[in-house]
All heavy atoms as an XYZ file, in Angstrom:
650
protein
N      51.428     -6.762      9.732
C      51.457     -6.185      8.509
C      50.749     -6.929      7.475
O      50.034     -6.372      6.683
C      52.920     -5.998      8.198
C      53.226     -4.632      7.431
S      52.457     -3.178      7.711
C      53.802     -2.042      7.810
N      50.935     -8.243      7.473
C      50.296     -9.147      6.515
C      48.775     -8.970      6.632
O      48.110     -9.080      5.533
C      50.733    -10.500      6.626
C      51.762    -10.980      5.667
C      52.208    -12.434      5.993
N      51.872    -13.256      4.766
C      52.708    -13.393      3.755
N      53.736    -12.736      3.736
N      52.397    -14.165      2.850
N      48.174     -8.988      7.767
C      46.776     -8.981      7.893
C      46.172     -7.645      7.367
O      45.217     -7.624      6.710
C      46.385     -9.022      9.398
O      46.914    -10.312      9.936
C      44.992     -9.134      9.660
N      46.915     -6.616      7.574
C      46.454     -5.298      7.038
C      46.472     -5.318      5.456
O      45.516     -4.871      4.872
C      47.430     -4.186      7.545
O      47.371     -4.177      8.922
C      46.932     -2.833      7.060
N      47.460     -5.919      4.885
C      47.549     -6.054      3.413
C      46.306     -6.880      2.899
O      45.801     -6.455      1.903
C      48.888     -6.575      3.030
O      49.910     -5.868      3.549
C      49.069     -6.596      1.514
N      46.124     -8.001      3.566
C      44.980     -8.828      3.178
C      43.647     -8.135      3.214
O      42.862     -8.186      2.337
C      44.993    -10.136      3.928
C      46.092    -11.102      3.524
C      45.878    -12.358      4.260
N      46.999    -13.223      4.014
C      47.227    -14.413      4.652
N      46.402    -14.770      5.571
N      48.254    -15.189      4.231
N      43.553     -7.379      4.331
C      42.168     -6.682      4.558
C      42.116     -5.624      3.448
O      41.060     -5.369      2.900
C      42.287     -6.053      5.900
O      42.315     -7.131      6.840
C      40.940     -5.324      6.176
N      43.211     -4.851      3.185
C      43.184     -3.843      2.226
C      42.883     -4.443      0.830
O      42.086     -3.808      0.033
C      44.505     -3.152      2.160
O      44.731     -2.580      3.459
C      44.512     -1.955      1.106
N      43.368     -5.596      0.597
C      43.249     -6.228     -0.799
C      41.793     -6.615     -0.877
O      41.186     -6.475     -1.979
C      44.084     -7.473     -0.899
O      45.462     -6.985     -0.835
C      43.906     -8.104     -2.233
N      41.168     -7.175      0.148
C      39.811     -7.581      0.121
C      38.867     -6.458      0.011
O      37.890     -6.457     -0.795
C      39.434     -8.291      1.456
C      40.070     -9.667      1.528
C      39.590    -10.430      2.788
N      40.177    -11.744      2.820
C      40.214    -12.416      3.925
N      39.529    -12.133      4.981
N      40.798    -13.646      3.873
N      39.138     -5.340      0.706
C      38.268     -4.176      0.583
C      38.351     -3.591     -0.880
O      37.340     -3.199     -1.404
C      38.768     -3.065      1.611
C      38.295     -3.583      3.007
C      38.122     -1.718      1.295
C      38.906     -2.739      4.138
N      39.539     -3.604     -1.393
C      39.688     -3.129     -2.767
C      38.900     -4.028     -3.745
O      38.241     -3.452     -4.625
C      41.214     -3.092     -3.201
O      41.892     -2.229     -2.279
C      41.382     -2.617     -4.639
N      38.982     -5.297     -3.598
C      38.159     -6.290     -4.401
C      36.676     -6.071     -4.255
O      36.023     -5.952     -5.225
N      36.262     -5.834     -3.058
C      34.852     -5.647     -2.841
C      34.392     -4.362     -3.492
O      33.303     -4.200     -4.190
C      34.493     -5.642     -1.284
C      33.001     -5.167     -0.988
C      34.680     -7.016     -0.697
N      35.173     -3.234     -3.379
C      34.866     -1.993     -3.917
C      34.833     -2.112     -5.478
O      33.989     -1.526     -6.157
C      35.747     -0.869     -3.509
C      35.538     -0.482     -2.004
C      36.694      0.471     -1.633
C      34.189      0.044     -1.702
N      35.788     -2.821     -5.998
C      35.873     -3.005     -7.524
C      34.629     -3.717     -7.918
O      33.932     -3.423     -9.015
C      37.134     -3.714     -7.842
N      34.310     -4.878     -7.231
C      33.048     -5.571     -7.647
C      31.822     -4.798     -7.529
O      30.964     -4.773     -8.441
N      31.683     -3.934     -6.464
C      30.481     -3.025     -6.338
C      30.387     -2.004     -7.520
O      29.375     -1.758     -8.032
C      30.543     -2.350     -4.984
C      29.500     -1.423     -4.601
C      28.156     -2.198     -4.617
C      29.686     -0.790     -3.308
N      31.628     -1.484     -7.890
C      31.655     -0.494     -8.983
C      31.241     -1.111    -10.184
O      30.467     -0.570    -11.043
C      33.073      0.084     -9.085
N      31.640     -2.414    -10.457
C      31.255     -3.100    -11.697
C      29.750     -3.310    -11.721
O      29.054     -3.213    -12.724
C      32.016     -4.381    -11.770
C      33.412     -4.182    -12.206
C      34.145     -5.530    -12.242
C      33.576     -3.598    -13.692
N      29.245     -3.724    -10.604
C      27.747     -4.042    -10.428
C      26.948     -2.758    -10.622
O      26.056     -2.812    -11.367
C      27.500     -4.628     -9.074
N      27.392     -1.681    -10.021
C      26.609     -0.432    -10.254
C      26.725      0.075    -11.714
O      25.907      0.623    -12.257
C      27.162      0.543     -9.290
C      26.743      0.280     -7.709
C      27.434      1.348     -6.878
C      25.217      0.303     -7.531
N      27.877     -0.171    -12.208
C      28.119      0.340    -13.655
C      27.246     -0.454    -14.555
O      26.623      0.094    -15.534
N      27.086     -1.816    -14.303
C      26.170     -2.613    -15.039
C      24.702     -2.091    -14.942
O      24.015     -2.124    -15.984
N      24.279     -1.744    -13.822
C      22.895     -1.153    -13.530
C      22.741      0.058    -14.287
O      21.694      0.358    -14.960
C      22.643     -1.017    -12.104
N      23.742      0.935    -14.327
C      23.679      2.168    -15.032
C      23.543      1.929    -16.540
O      22.788      2.512    -17.275
C      24.805      3.174    -14.755
C      24.950      4.274    -15.706
C      24.751      3.533    -13.229
N      24.310      0.951    -17.129
C      24.248      0.640    -18.499
C      22.954     -0.015    -18.932
O      22.557      0.224    -20.016
C      25.385     -0.287    -18.813
C      26.783      0.266    -18.748
C      27.821     -0.780    -19.040
C      26.993      1.429    -19.721
N      22.187     -0.666    -18.053
C      20.897     -1.246    -18.404
C      19.760     -0.163    -18.347
O      18.786     -0.421    -18.858
C      20.550     -2.412    -17.625
O      20.463     -2.049    -16.219
C      21.665     -3.525    -17.718
N      19.945      0.868    -17.567
C      18.943      1.907    -17.434
C      18.388      2.476    -18.725
O      17.217      2.628    -18.937
C      19.385      2.944    -16.431
N      19.289      2.837    -19.704
C      18.796      3.323    -20.906
C      17.940      2.429    -21.650
O      17.026      2.782    -22.341
C      20.034      3.683    -21.799
C      21.016      3.959    -20.669
C      20.778      2.929    -19.547
N      18.192      1.123    -21.608
C      17.298      0.133    -22.372
C      15.972      0.133    -21.718
O      14.929      0.064    -22.428
C      17.922     -1.293    -22.126
N      15.797      0.322    -20.447
C      14.476      0.388    -19.766
C      13.740      1.639    -20.342
O      12.583      1.550    -20.640
C      14.609      0.430    -18.232
N      14.381      2.768    -20.470
C      13.829      3.949    -20.932
C      13.420      3.780    -22.308
O      12.358      4.230    -22.752
C      14.763      5.116    -20.766
C      14.247      6.395    -21.236
N      13.230      7.130    -20.606
C      14.518      7.154    -22.418
C      12.926      8.112    -21.325
N      13.704      8.124    -22.401
N      14.236      3.081    -23.071
C      13.817      2.856    -24.494
C      12.532      2.025    -24.682
O      11.773      2.234    -25.569
C      15.004      2.174    -25.233
N      12.380      1.102    -23.692
C      11.074      0.284    -23.803
C       9.811      1.190    -23.482
O       8.767      1.008    -24.176
C      11.230     -0.802    -22.773
C      12.287     -1.761    -23.143
O      12.514     -1.937    -24.339
O      12.834     -2.381    -22.268
N      10.052      2.135    -22.602
C       8.957      3.113    -22.365
C       8.662      3.966    -23.525
O       7.501      4.130    -23.909
C       9.147      3.886    -21.107
C       8.165      5.097    -21.004
C       9.171      2.953    -19.868
N       9.773      4.316    -24.110
C       9.654      5.149    -25.468
C       8.941      4.298    -26.437
O       8.120      4.881    -27.226
C      11.047      5.573    -25.830
O      11.716      6.226    -24.760
C      10.921      6.417    -27.054
N       9.261      3.001    -26.636
C       8.575      2.174    -27.655
C       7.078      2.089    -27.343
O       6.234      2.187    -28.267
C       9.210      0.820    -27.595
N       6.688      1.979    -26.092
C       5.343      1.933    -25.719
C       4.619      3.293    -26.137
O       3.594      3.311    -26.786
C       5.099      1.707    -24.269
S       3.495      1.797    -23.492
N       5.235      4.428    -25.746
C       4.644      5.697    -26.129
C       4.658      5.953    -27.619
O       3.563      6.383    -28.153
C       5.518      6.807    -25.345
C       5.341      6.774    -23.840
C       5.126      8.214    -25.898
C       6.423      7.582    -23.114
N       5.696      5.541    -28.260
C       5.662      5.713    -29.689
C       4.585      4.798    -30.397
O       3.907      5.407    -31.406
C       7.015      5.200    -30.329
C       8.097      6.230    -30.069
O       7.856      7.404    -29.714
N       9.372      5.865    -30.153
N       4.299      3.681    -29.837
C       3.221      2.849    -30.446
C       1.934      3.643    -30.359
O       0.994      3.620    -31.227
C       3.160      1.488    -29.761
C       2.625      0.418    -30.656
C       2.953     -0.952    -30.186
O       3.862     -1.111    -29.356
N       2.262     -1.989    -30.714
N       1.588      4.286    -29.149
C       0.410      4.964    -28.923
C       0.352      6.223    -29.865
O      -0.680      6.544    -30.441
C       0.279      5.406    -27.507
C      -0.956      6.281    -27.250
C       0.178      4.084    -26.625
N       1.489      6.873    -29.968
C       1.645      8.134    -30.827
C       1.302      7.839    -32.283
O       0.817      8.570    -33.007
C       2.902      8.814    -30.681
C       2.922      9.551    -29.313
C       4.231     10.222    -29.082
O       5.242      9.930    -29.833
O       4.315     11.059    -28.105
N       1.699      6.547    -32.765
C       1.406      6.124    -34.154
C      -0.100      6.132    -34.381
O      -0.586      6.473    -35.395
C       2.029      4.928    -34.503
C       3.456      5.042    -34.865
C       3.974      3.649    -35.448
N       4.071      2.615    -34.570
C       5.112      2.272    -33.785
N       6.157      3.123    -33.723
N       5.011      1.358    -32.946
N      -0.906      5.592    -33.333
C      -2.327      5.631    -33.431
C      -2.949      7.078    -33.395
O      -3.819      7.410    -34.124
C      -2.913      4.806    -32.264
C      -4.462      4.781    -32.340
C      -5.105      3.935    -31.292
O      -4.737      2.804    -31.145
O      -5.856      4.494    -30.451
N      -2.356      7.999    -32.615
C      -2.786      9.259    -32.662
C      -2.449      9.984    -33.961
O      -2.977     11.074    -34.196
C      -2.128     10.054    -31.348
C      -2.557      9.403    -30.048
C      -2.447     11.488    -31.357
C      -1.815      9.890    -28.847
N      -1.523      9.469    -34.757
C      -1.147      9.828    -36.026
C      -0.459     11.305    -36.030
O      -1.060     12.297    -36.394
C      -2.345      9.915    -36.965
C      -2.824      8.538    -37.293
C      -3.921      8.568    -38.289
O      -4.450      9.540    -38.630
N      -4.280      7.334    -38.646
N       0.634     11.385    -35.341
C       1.401     12.506    -35.336
C       1.187     13.412    -33.978
O       2.018     14.301    -33.695
N       0.187     13.080    -33.181
C       0.075     13.816    -31.962
C       1.045     13.369    -30.946
O       1.443     12.237    -30.924
N       1.268     14.229    -29.932
C       2.049     13.803    -28.886
C       1.268     13.183    -27.811
O       0.089     13.666    -27.466
C       2.710     15.060    -28.234
C       3.863     14.645    -27.158
C       4.597     15.848    -26.725
O       4.873     16.835    -27.542
O       5.032     15.790    -25.598
N       1.703     12.146    -27.183
C       0.939     11.346    -26.158
C       0.830     12.173    -24.894
O       1.761     12.869    -24.462
C       1.680      9.996    -25.889
N      -0.329     12.307    -24.309
C      -0.581     13.010    -23.050
C       0.157     12.303    -21.906
O       0.574     11.167    -22.031
C      -2.100     13.006    -22.896
C      -2.530     11.818    -23.693
C      -1.619     11.608    -24.816
N       0.184     13.058    -20.854
C       0.979     12.553    -19.673
C       0.291     11.195    -19.158
O       1.028     10.453    -18.590
C       0.937     13.605    -18.496
C       1.824     14.756    -18.755
O       2.744     14.603    -19.561
O       1.732     15.778    -18.197
N      -0.995     11.088    -19.235
C      -1.629      9.908    -18.862
C      -1.176      8.626    -19.590
O      -1.125      7.598    -18.973
C      -3.183     10.002    -18.961
O      -3.582     10.198    -20.292
N      -0.822      8.815    -20.863
C      -0.308      7.707    -21.650
C       1.121      7.322    -21.197
O       1.611      6.328    -21.021
C      -0.281      8.044    -23.232
C       0.563      7.071    -23.936
C      -1.680      8.049    -23.606
N       1.885      8.397    -20.932
C       3.355      8.181    -20.444
C       3.342      7.477    -19.092
O       4.016      6.522    -18.854
C       4.014      9.568    -20.371
C       4.174     10.219    -21.674
C       4.825     11.688    -21.546
N       4.721     12.284    -22.813
C       5.652     12.122    -23.812
N       6.607     11.181    -23.642
N       5.608     12.651    -24.993
N       2.359      7.876    -18.244
C       2.294      7.181    -16.931
C       1.864      5.734    -17.074
O       2.425      4.895    -16.398
C       1.343      8.015    -16.014
C       1.847      9.305    -15.528
S       3.437      9.160    -14.650
C       3.070      8.073    -13.297
N       0.899      5.491    -17.925
C       0.522      4.097    -18.199
C       1.754      3.232    -18.712
O       1.912      2.179    -18.259
C      -0.640      4.049    -19.057
N       2.449      3.779    -19.605
C       3.633      3.145    -20.097
C       4.630      2.902    -19.023
O       5.316      1.777    -18.971
C       4.218      3.937    -21.277
S       3.216      3.713    -22.787
N       4.830      3.838    -18.203
C       5.721      3.648    -17.087
C       5.328      2.544    -16.067
O       6.072      1.690    -15.482
C       6.084      4.892    -16.253
C       7.064      5.806    -16.895
C       6.653      6.946    -17.515
C       8.437      5.460    -16.856
C       7.540      7.729    -18.060
C       9.257      6.228    -17.511
C       8.955      7.345    -18.145
O       9.827      8.246    -18.702
N       3.954      2.475    -15.892
C       3.363      1.424    -15.077
C       3.578      0.007    -15.829
O       3.941     -0.953    -15.173
C       1.840      1.618    -14.900
C       1.192      0.403    -14.323
C       1.633      2.766    -14.047
N       3.512      0.059    -17.093
C       3.808     -1.213    -17.892
C       5.183     -1.658    -17.719
O       5.538     -2.799    -17.775
N       6.152     -0.636    -17.562
C       7.555     -1.020    -17.424
C       7.701     -1.870    -16.234
O       8.625     -2.778    -16.142
C       8.322      0.345    -17.311
C       9.833      0.148    -17.070
C      10.555     -0.513    -18.194
C      10.426      1.473    -16.740
N       6.962     -1.641    -15.148
C       7.061     -2.531    -13.947
C       6.489     -3.932    -14.080
O       6.657     -4.748    -13.243
C       6.366     -1.766    -12.747
O       4.929     -1.886    -12.953
C       6.789     -0.415    -12.556
N       5.858     -4.161    -15.222
C       5.276     -5.534    -15.480
C       3.846     -5.494    -15.144
O       3.221     -6.712    -15.285
N       3.229     -4.512    -14.736
C       1.847     -4.514    -14.399
C       1.008     -4.273    -15.670
O       0.522     -3.134    -16.038
C       1.571     -3.332    -13.401
N       0.988     -5.261    -16.487
C       0.292     -5.257    -17.800
C      -1.121     -4.793    -17.695
O      -1.567     -3.993    -18.586
C       0.406     -6.665    -18.558
C      -0.035     -6.659    -19.946
N       0.698     -6.162    -20.939
C      -1.239     -7.151    -20.455
C      -0.014     -6.264    -22.076
N      -1.131     -6.979    -21.780
N      -2.057     -5.457    -16.941
C      -3.337     -5.070    -16.918
C      -3.592     -3.605    -16.592
O      -4.444     -2.962    -17.078
C      -4.136     -5.971    -15.881
N      -2.788     -3.090    -15.536
C      -2.915     -1.688    -15.172
C      -2.535     -0.778    -16.358
O      -2.999      0.280    -16.567
C      -2.144     -1.361    -14.009
C      -2.716     -2.020    -12.742
C      -2.169     -3.524    -12.466
O      -1.527     -4.037    -13.391
O      -2.678     -4.049    -11.431
N      -1.388     -1.155    -17.059
C      -1.018     -0.391    -18.200
C      -2.014     -0.351    -19.208
O      -2.431      0.744    -19.736
C       0.239     -1.015    -18.848
S       0.963     -0.303    -20.249
N      -2.646     -1.444    -19.588
C      -3.746     -1.533    -20.601
C      -4.994     -0.620    -20.120
O      -5.525      0.125    -20.961
C      -4.090     -2.970    -20.906
C      -5.355     -3.011    -21.835
C      -2.931     -3.672    -21.507
N      -5.349     -0.798    -18.929
C      -6.549      0.045    -18.586
C      -6.196      1.473    -18.499
O      -6.979      2.277    -18.833
C      -7.057     -0.493    -17.101
O      -6.010     -0.279    -16.118
N      -4.991      1.868    -18.155
C      -4.463      3.177    -18.098
C      -4.568      3.794    -19.543
O      -5.042      4.976    -19.757
N      -4.130      3.032    -20.495
C      -4.156      3.480    -21.925
C      -5.551      3.614    -22.482
O      -5.883      4.563    -23.162
C      -3.194      2.596    -22.760
C      -1.779      2.660    -22.528
C      -1.014      1.715    -23.376
C      -1.265      4.108    -22.739
N      -6.335      2.500    -22.215
C      -7.671      2.626    -22.740
C      -8.444      3.798    -22.052
O      -9.376      4.363    -22.742
C      -8.433      1.261    -22.551
O      -8.424      0.873    -21.173
C      -7.793      0.158    -23.396
N      -8.250      4.060    -20.838
C      -8.847      5.240    -20.195
C      -8.425      6.466    -20.799
O      -9.258      7.523    -20.735
C      -8.626      5.270    -18.698
C      -9.392      4.084    -17.924
C      -8.981      4.077    -16.502
O      -8.201      4.940    -16.015
O      -9.319      3.157    -15.795
N      -7.279      6.494    -21.471
C      -6.828      7.722    -22.125
C      -7.207      7.806    -23.583
O      -6.853      8.703    -24.285
C      -5.219      7.709    -22.072
O      -4.810      7.794    -20.803
N      -8.128      6.812    -24.083
C      -8.718      6.855    -25.305
C      -7.907      5.905    -26.302
O      -8.221      6.170    -27.562
N      -6.980      5.272    -25.953
C      -6.320      4.423    -26.826
C      -7.130      3.171    -27.167
O      -7.711      2.583    -26.173
C      -4.894      4.001    -26.101
C      -4.088      3.092    -27.150
C      -4.114      5.206    -25.921
N      -7.161      2.582    -28.382
C      -7.814      1.359    -28.639
C      -7.287      0.208    -27.960
O      -6.085      0.162    -27.531
C      -7.906      1.076    -30.130
O      -6.565      0.875    -30.580
C      -8.549      2.275    -30.875
N      -8.115     -0.802    -27.676
C      -7.657     -1.992    -26.911
C      -6.444     -2.728    -27.575
O      -5.579     -3.041    -26.911
C      -8.765     -3.065    -26.816
C      -9.847     -2.609    -25.867
O      -9.534     -1.886    -24.932
O     -11.055     -3.096    -26.055
N      -6.484     -2.831    -28.959
C      -5.363     -3.523    -29.590
C      -4.053     -2.708    -29.511
O      -2.997     -3.388    -29.184
N      -4.040     -1.453    -29.675
C      -2.846     -0.682    -29.433
C      -2.418     -0.696    -28.013
O      -1.138     -0.771    -27.648
C      -3.157      0.761    -29.890
O      -3.519      0.812    -31.275
C      -1.911      1.633    -29.747
N      -3.291     -0.689    -27.159
C      -2.977     -0.671    -25.607
C      -2.238     -1.892    -25.322
O      -1.215     -1.961    -24.708
C      -4.147     -0.401    -24.769
N      -2.827     -3.056    -25.715
C      -2.222     -4.365    -25.453
C      -0.897     -4.418    -26.080
O       0.102     -4.873    -25.396
C      -3.037     -5.518    -25.948
C      -2.311     -6.884    -25.960
C      -4.382     -5.539    -25.174
N      -0.666     -4.067    -27.224
C       0.674     -4.103    -27.961
C       1.568     -3.220    -27.289
O       2.814     -3.503    -27.111
N       1.242     -1.974    -26.962
C       2.134     -0.994    -26.441
C       2.590     -1.487    -25.050
O       3.721     -1.358    -24.649
C       1.473      0.383    -26.208
N       1.605     -2.012    -24.251
C       2.080     -2.395    -22.893
C       2.821     -3.728    -22.913
O       3.617     -4.044    -22.017
C       0.734     -2.693    -22.066
S      -0.157     -1.138    -21.652
N       2.711     -4.478    -24.033
C       3.604     -5.630    -24.164
C       5.010     -5.347    -24.434
O       5.938     -5.992    -23.839
C       3.121     -6.515    -25.365
C       3.706     -7.900    -25.495
C       3.246     -8.711    -26.612
N       1.790     -8.958    -26.457
C       0.906     -8.754    -27.414
N       1.227     -8.223    -28.604
N      -0.398     -9.056    -27.126
N       5.284     -4.232    -25.109
C       6.708     -3.872    -25.226
C       7.300     -3.056    -24.171
O       8.605     -3.000    -23.994
C       6.915     -3.078    -26.640
C       6.420     -3.907    -27.792
C       6.189     -1.731    -26.561
N       6.562     -2.512    -23.274
C       7.065     -1.694    -22.117
C       8.001     -2.347    -21.238
O       9.053     -1.815    -20.950
C       5.906     -1.088    -21.321
N       7.815     -3.590    -20.797
C       8.711     -4.208    -19.857
C       9.895     -5.005    -20.487
O      10.746     -5.552    -19.876
C       7.826     -5.249    -19.093
C       6.742     -5.655    -19.946
C       6.548     -4.348    -20.886
N       9.957     -4.991    -21.859
C      10.950     -5.739    -22.500
C      12.275     -4.982    -22.526
O      12.484     -3.882    -22.641
C      10.584     -6.104    -23.890
C       9.302     -7.023    -23.891
C       8.819     -7.388    -25.291
O       9.307     -6.833    -26.313
N       7.909     -8.280    -25.412
């Protein structure tokens, strides 16, 4: 009986730890989205009121992964100036 109780306690502890870890991951997800939003917003300020096309959104998502050079090239190919592209891609992974 004692072994069953210890095993049950351990399983409960592991499940509780897993739930906390997954909960922490869920709580950090909105911050990542906000960084992509900051990247897109920076580009939209240059467009002056226009909405960023899908190519800009995709480049910002690439920047979220830390691929800075790919983000910059994606934005400049979309017509964004170099300075804005570098600044926007810098905020994406933060």
